[in-house]
N, C-alpha and C positions, 0 to 999 in steps of 0.2 A: 764548515764542518771539520771536526777533528780528523787528523790524518792517522791512518793505521799503517804500521810497518808491514804487516802481513794481512792485507784486506781479503775479505770473503764475500760471497754472495748471500750470506746469512747474517742476521743480527748477532752481535756479541754482547759482552758485559757492559760496554759503553753504549748507552742508549742514544747518545748524540751522534755517534759515528754511523753513517748510512752504509747500507750494504752496497757492494760493488755490482755493477751491471755487466751483462755478457759483453756488451759493446766496449766497456772500459777494459775488461780483461783482454779482449782482442787487440785493442789499441796498445796496451802494455806489451803484449806478446810480439807486436809488430815493431816495437822500438828496441833496437839493440842496446841503447844507453839505459833504458828502464830495466831491461833484463839483466844487464851487468850490475846495476845497482841492487837489484833483487838478490843476486847471488852474493854480493858483498854483505848485504844485510843478513842473509842466511849464515854466512861465515862468521859474522859478528856475534850472532846469537849462539852458534855452535861453540865459539870461544868462551862465551859466558858459561856454558854448560860443561866445559872441559873437553870439548870434542874438536877435531880438526878435519876439514874437508881436504883429503889428500889428492883427489882426482876430480876436477871439475867436469870432465866428460862423463865419467861413470857415476859419480856421486859417492865414491868410496870414502869411508871415514875411519878415523882411529882416535884413540885417547890423546889428549893434549898433555904436555908435561905437568900441568897443574891439575890433572884430572882428579886426584884424591881430594883436594880442597874443594873443587867445584862440585864433585859428586856429593860431598857432605851437605852442600847447599841444596842440591836436588832432593836429597833424602829428608832434609829438615823442613823444606817449604813446599807444600803440595800445590800451591798456586802456579808453580812452574809447569806442572803437568797440563794445565789449561792452555798455557802459552805454547807448549810443544804440540798439543793437539791442533791448535790454530795454525801453527807453522806447517804442520803436515798437510792440513786441508788446503792451505794456500799453495803449497808446492804442487799439489794436484791440479788446482785451478790454473796455475801458470805454466803447466806443461812439464813439470819436473817430477813426473811419477817415479822415475828411476832414483831420484834423491829420496823420495818417500820410502821406498823399499829399503834402501841402505840405512836410513835413520831408524826405522822400525826394527830392522834386524839388529842394529847396534844396541838398542834398548832391550830387546829380547835377550841378546847375548849377555849384556851386563846384569840383567835382573835374574834370568833363569840359569845361565851357565856359570858366570863368574860371581854371581850373587853380591855385586857391589852396590846395587841400587834397590834394596828390598822395598823401600817405600814408593817406588815408581812401578813396581810389578803389576799392580792392579790396573793402573792407567794404561800401561803398555798393552795389557791383554784386553781390557774392556774398551779402550778408545783408540789408542795408536794403531793397532792392528786393523781396525775397521775404517780407517781413513784411506786405506790403499784402494785405488780406483780399479786396478786390474784384478779381475776375479782370479786369474791364474796366479799372479804374484801373491795375492791375499791367501789363496789356498796353500801355496808354498810356505808362507810365513806361519800360518796356523799349524801346518804339519811340523815345521821347525820348533814352534813353541811346544807342541804336544810331545815331541821327542825329548825335550829338556825339562818339561814340567814334572815336578814330584809332589805327591804321588800321581802318576799318570791316570789312575782311576778317578781322580777328582777333576780332571780337565773337562771344562764345560763349554769351550769355545768352538767346538766342532764335534760332529757326530762320530762316536767311537768306531762304529762299523765302517765308516768311510775312511777314517784315519788309519785303521788297520790294513785296509786295502790300498791305500795311497802309494804311489810309486809304481 
């Protein structure tokens, strides 16, 4: 079977790649070497997107020095958004939910606040946000997105009455 860098328990675009089983995920999580390789693969992909993992404990991210060039690639080729969604889902499967939160917030900041990734905005809101496993973290990120979305009245990713009361 073809090997996937970020395997999931669901079928992907490659019909030859088989979905991961729960037992395989547990075996991966129980192997220090596999998990170290997983983090290295994550760092490799982040580098491709112009992002650096600055803290392996927390999952904190920042722009890489070549961010402008790499962001042009992200804006130009939407297939990257599918890969990012896959990476986010895999982070959740492998127990790196805190990495998910930082990556989604990074993309929300770049799309809504800094406006450097306009062509990633819809994917960040429609897909990236909803890969977050923790309901509390997802609510925080939806609220963050709502705070920075313009015009706020067009925000459809959370109920306005709840967003107004949040916090």
